[in-house]
C-alpha positions as CSV (number, residue, x, y, z in Angstrom):
1,M,13.4,6.7,6.8
2,P,16.1,6.0,4.2
3,E,16.2,8.6,1.4
4,P,14.7,7.5,-1.8
5,A,17.2,6.5,-4.4
6,A,17.2,8.6,-7.5
7,G,16.2,6.5,-10.4
8,P,13.9,6.1,-13.4
9,G,10.3,6.6,-12.6
10,P,7.2,8.1,-14.1
11,G,8.5,11.6,-13.8
12,A,5.8,14.2,-13.5
13,D,3.3,11.5,-12.6
14,G,5.2,10.5,-9.5
15,W,8.4,8.7,-8.6
16,R,9.4,5.1,-8.3
17,H,12.6,3.7,-6.6
18,R,15.2,2.5,-9.0
19,D,15.1,-1.0,-7.5
20,V,11.4,-1.5,-8.4
21,E,10.1,-2.6,-11.7
22,T,6.8,-3.6,-13.3
23,R,6.5,-7.3,-14.2
24,P,3.8,-9.8,-14.9
25,S,2.0,-10.7,-11.6
26,A,0.2,-13.9,-10.6
27,I,-2.1,-11.8,-8.5
28,A,-3.4,-9.4,-11.1
29,G,-2.0,-8.8,-14.6
30,R,1.1,-6.7,-13.8
31,G,2.7,-5.8,-10.5
32,L,5.6,-3.9,-8.9
33,F,8.6,-6.1,-7.9
34,A,11.8,-5.5,-5.9
35,V,14.8,-6.2,-8.2
36,R,17.2,-6.0,-5.3
37,D,16.8,-6.6,-1.5
38,L,15.2,-3.5,0.1
39,A,15.7,-2.4,3.7
40,G,12.7,-1.8,6.0
41,A,11.2,1.7,5.7
42,T,12.5,2.2,2.1
43,V,10.3,4.6,0.2
44,V,9.5,2.8,-3.0
45,L,6.7,5.0,-4.5
46,R,6.0,8.7,-4.2
47,L,2.7,9.6,-5.8
48,A,2.3,12.9,-7.7
49,R,-0.8,13.5,-5.8
50,A,-3.4,11.6,-3.7
51,T,-6.8,12.9,-2.9
52,V,-9.5,11.7,-0.5
53,A,-12.9,11.2,-2.1
54,G,-15.8,9.2,-0.8
55,G,-13.7,7.4,1.8
56,R,-11.1,6.3,-0.7
57,V,-7.6,7.6,-1.3
58,D,-7.5,8.2,-5.1
59,L,-4.0,7.7,-6.3
60,L,-2.6,9.5,-9.2
61,G,0.7,8.8,-10.8
62,A,3.6,6.4,-10.4
63,G,1.5,3.3,-10.9
64,F,0.2,1.5,-7.8
65,P,0.9,-1.9,-6.3
66,N,-1.6,-4.8,-6.4
67,H,-3.6,-5.6,-3.3
68,G,-2.3,-8.4,-1.0
69,C,-3.8,-9.5,2.3
70,D,-0.2,-9.8,3.7
71,A,1.1,-6.4,2.6
72,V,4.8,-5.5,2.4
73,L,4.1,-1.8,1.7
74,G,2.6,0.7,4.0
75,W,2.0,4.5,4.0
76,A,5.0,6.6,5.0
77,D,3.0,9.8,4.6
78,D,0.0,11.0,2.5
79,R,1.8,10.3,-0.8
80,A,4.5,7.8,-0.2
81,L,4.5,4.0,0.2
82,A,7.4,2.3,1.9
83,T,8.5,-1.2,2.8
84,M,7.2,-2.2,6.3
85,G,10.2,-4.6,6.8
86,E,13.0,-6.1,4.8
87,V,11.9,-7.2,1.4
88,A,13.9,-9.8,-0.7
89,A,14.7,-9.3,-4.3
90,G,12.0,-10.8,-6.5
91,T,9.1,-10.1,-4.1
92,E,6.0,-8.5,-5.4
93,L,5.4,-5.3,-3.6
94,V,1.8,-5.4,-2.5
95,A,-0.3,-3.1,-0.3
96,D,-3.4,-4.1,1.6
97,Y,-6.1,-1.7,0.2
98,A,-7.7,-1.7,3.7
99,M,-4.9,0.7,4.6
100,S,-6.3,3.4,2.2
101,I,-10.0,2.7,1.6
102,S,-12.8,3.4,4.0
103,E,-15.6,3.8,1.4
104,P,-18.8,1.9,2.5
105,G,-19.9,-0.5,-0.3
106,W,-16.5,-0.7,-1.9
107,Y,-15.2,-4.2,-2.5
108,L,-12.6,-6.2,-4.4
109,R,-12.3,-9.9,-4.8
110,C,-8.8,-10.9,-3.7
111,H,-6.6,-13.3,-5.6
112,C,-3.5,-13.1,-3.4
113,P,-1.7,-16.3,-2.4
114,S,-1.4,-15.4,1.3
115,Y,-2.7,-17.7,4.0
116,R,-4.2,-14.6,5.4
117,C,-6.3,-13.9,2.3
118,R,-9.7,-12.5,3.2
119,Q,-11.1,-13.5,-0.2
120,M,-13.2,-10.3,-0.4
121,V,-11.7,-6.9,0.5
122,E,-14.2,-4.4,1.6
123,G,-14.3,-0.7,2.4
124,G,-14.9,-1.4,6.1
125,D,-11.9,-3.7,6.5
126,W,-9.9,-0.9,8.2
127,Q,-12.2,-1.5,11.2
128,I,-10.9,-5.1,11.7
129,P,-8.9,-5.1,15.0
130,Q,-6.3,-7.6,13.7
131,L,-5.5,-5.4,10.7
132,Q,-5.3,-2.3,12.9
133,R,-2.7,-4.0,15.0
134,R,-0.8,-5.6,12.0
135,Y,-0.5,-2.3,10.2
136,A,-0.1,0.1,13.1
137,G,1.9,3.1,12.0
138,W,1.4,2.3,8.3
139,W,-2.1,3.5,7.6
140,A,-2.9,6.2,5.0
141,P,-3.4,9.4,7.0
142,P,-7.2,9.7,6.3
143,V,-7.8,6.1,7.4
144,R,-5.5,6.5,10.4
145,R,-7.6,9.5,11.5
146,L,-10.7,7.3,11.4
147,I,-9.0,4.6,13.5
148,E,-7.8,7.2,16.0
149,A,-11.3,8.8,16.2
150,G,-12.8,5.3,16.9
151,R,-10.4,4.7,19.7
152,A,-11.2,8.1,21.2
153,E,-14.9,7.2,21.3
154,T,-14.3,4.0,23.3
């Protein structure tokens, strides 16, 4: 994975790649955007801390990307989000919240522009086989362990 570029970020609350900035978003208020082309596997956010509580990765620090049903960011480890492929300058950096939330009863109405939009994102979406295949290798560690445990049972 490429080394993170040093650059301005939230400091003690986490770290953000220098080629990422916050801008108005058509998805939800404000979002994180690439200001230059980014290579695949570029770490763009490192959270100060992330804890697992009630089936949800609670993220603290560095801001967090909006949800999108066609994510460009995935989990590089338990605190870092990275590009899952090449990302063009101007692209909003979105993560599919299914990659980090497994809390029963949790839901979010989605407003992303993707043709893959699920309309309603739920805490059990990590169980959808198509998502498991699409995001293979990019799941938040707690959710990845649930997926692996489910495969071991079958």
